[in-house]
N, C-alpha and C positions, 0 to 999 in steps of 0.2 A: 241268530238272525231275527227270530220272532221278537225278542226284546228290543232290538234295534228298530224294528217296524213300530213297536209300541212307542219308542222314543220319538219317532217321526210323527206319529199321530198326536202325541202330547204337544209337540212344538206347533203343529198346525192348529190344533184346537186352542192353544194359548194365544197364538197370534190372531185367530179369528175373534176371540173374546175381547182382547184388549186393543186391537188395531182400530183406528178411527174408521167410521163408515166412509164409503166411497164419496168423493166430492161432487160428482155431477148433480146431486140433489141440491147442493149449495144451501144447506140449512144454516140460517143466520144464528150466531151465538146469542144467548139471552142478553138483553141490554141491562147492565147493572147500573142503577141510578146512583149518583153521588148525592148525599143528603146534606142539608144545611148544617153548617158547623163542622163538617168533615174536612180535614186537610186535603187540599187539592181538588175540592169539589168543583170549583169553577173550571179547572183545567180538564176534568174528566167528563163533565156533563154540562156543556154550555147551553144557554137558553136557546130554545128552538126559534128560528126566524119567524116573524109575523107573516101569516099567509097573505098572498096577493089578493086582489079583488076578485079575480076569477076563481082562486082556490077557496075563497070564503063563501062562494055561492052555495045555497042550500042543496041538499041531496046526499044520498048515501055515498056516491062516488067521491064527492069532494071531502066528506068526512074520512073515508078510507085513505085518501091520498094524504090528508093532513096528519092522520095517525101514523102512516108510513114514514112521512117526512120527519115527524117528531122522533120516531124510533131510530131513524137513520142518523140524525144529527146528534143523538145521544151517544152514538158509537163513533161517528166520524163527522166533524163539522163540514168537511168538504163535500159530503153527499147531500143533495137536496131531497132525495128520496131513496129508499132502500132498493138497490138494484142488484140482483144476483149476478149480473154480467160483470160486476166489479171484481168478483172472485176469479182467481187464476185456475184454469183447468189443470188437473194433475197430469204431469208427464208420464210416459209409459213406465219409467223406472220407479215412479212414486205411487203406483197403484197397488191394491191389495194382492192381486195375482203375482206381481213381481216380488213383493215381500215374501209371500209364501214360497215362491220358487227359490229365493235365496236361503230361506230357513230349511228347505229340503235338501240343500247341497251337502251339509255335513253327514247326515245318515247315508245318503247315496254314495258319497265318497268312501265312507267306512265299509259299506257293503262291497265295493269294488276292490278294497284293499285286501291283501293276503294276511294282514295282521288285524283282524277284527278284535275289538276290545273284549277281553274275557269277562269283564265285570260291568255290564251295561247298567245295572242298578246303582253301582257306585258313581257312574257318570251322571245318572239322573239325580243322585243325591247332591253332587257338586253343582249341577244346574239349579236345583231348588235352593240350595244355600246361597248361591250367587244372586238369585232373584230376590230373596228375602233381605239379605244384607245390603245389596246394592240399592234396592228401593228405600230401605230405611235410611241409609246414609244420604242419598240424594234428596229425599224429602226433608230430612232434618236440617242439613247443612247447606243446601243449595236452593231448592225450590221454595221452602218456607221463608227463608231469610230474604230471598230476592223479591218475592211477592209482597212481603211485609214492608219493605223499603219503597217499592214502586207503586203500590196501590193505596187509595184511601182506606181508612180503617174498616168501614162497613162493606166496601167492595171486596176487600181482602177476606173478610169473614164469609161473605157469600160465596166467593170462589172456593175457599177451603171447605165449606159445607158440602160442596160437590166432589171435591178431590179426596177428602179424608175417608169417606166410606169405601171408595174404590181402593185406596192405598191400604187400608187395614184389611180389606178382604183379600187383596193380592198377597200380603205378607202371611195371612192366616193360611191360605191355600198352599203357598210355598213351604211353610213350616210343616203342614200336614204331609205334603209330598216328601219332604226331607225325612220325617219320622217313618213314613212307609217304606223308604229305601235304606234306612240306616242299618238294617240287618246285613247289608252287603259289606259293611265296615265294622266287624264285631269288636274291634278294639276301642271304638268310640262309645261314650256314655250317652244315654238318653236325657240326662238331666238338663243340659244347656238348651237343646232344641225344645224340650217341654216347657222350660221357662220362657223362651221366646214366643212359643205358641200361646201360652197363658197370657202374656202381656198383650199380644195382638188381639186375642179374643176379648180381653177387658176393654180395650179401646173400641173394638168393633161393636160390641153389644151393649156397652154401658157408658163409658166416658164420652165418646164422640156423640152419640145421639142426645145424651143429657146436656152436653155443652152447647150443641147446636140449638136445642130447644130454648135454653136460657138466653142464648145470644139473640135469637129472633124476638124473644119477649122483651129484651132491652130495646131492640130496634123499634118495636111497636110503641113503647113509651116515649122514645126520643122523637117520634113523629108528631107528637101533640104537646100542648102546654100542660105540664104535669101539675096536679094538685099536691098539697103537702103529703097526703097519704101515698100518692103515686111516686113522689120523690123518695119516700122511705122504701117503697117497694123496689124502686130502681136501684137504690143503694144495696139492698139485699141481693138483687139479681146480679149486680156487679161483683159482690163478694163471692157469691156462689159460683159464678163463671170463673173467677180467679182460682178457686179451689179445684174445680173440675178440670180446668185447663192445666193446672199444675200437676194434678194426678195423672192426666193423660200424657203429659210430657215426660214425667218420671217413668211411667210404664214403658213408654217408647224407648227411653234411654237404657232402661234395664234390659229390655229385649235386645237392643243393639249390643250391649256389653256381653250378654250371653252368646250372641252370634260371633262376636270377636273371639271369645274364649273357644267356641266350637271350631272356628276357622283355624285357630292356632293348633288345635288338636289334629285337624285334618292335615295341616302342613307338616306336622311331626311325622305323619305316616309316609310322607313323600321323600323324606331325607334318608 
């Protein structure tokens, strides 16, 4: 029963860490600019409308209104100014409290059952494995490909620079939890989970930060008229980014392969 309570606390803390903040604050997402020469730039970031005569009047208020209008139209041309009331208030079933209640149902139902699982650590191991492999599969084959096709290149890079640190941190924590609970399944080897953890750590502390730094350095050069020396620097940055991105993708796929192998070994115990 104590272990089941720990399972419940783990689920609650995980949901609190990764669930989005409550919506009533209506925090606007950052406006990603589309840059000249970027495919789809005109569609993503249309030019801001010229301010009217009244809006062009001097004063701090008019400047603030003009800035808000520019920010709004960069996200949605139909908005003349950024207005938080345009956001939809969350329904009762879509609030954080409702999500935590739903997550608490499995351990509560297990506590009421006469057949309480005898191996709660094994259950935690399966949950950790599912979180790691599921995140890896979705990010690699669904999220990344969809964003790559739907967004301009630089916007895509900016979005991924926010998502990837969270993704690699999630996989790292899930692999650590899996290793900590693997002793509940003594027939399984530590090799595959350790390999998955090593790949996630490589991306978390090395490949991802280095790739992002090089990417923004490229963006900075693209924003100005480059000299011959800067063109050579840009070519070098482009080649470096390709190497780092390739290494990161390879590490990600190696980690996924290790997870598939480990998942097959888990399935063998269930037959």
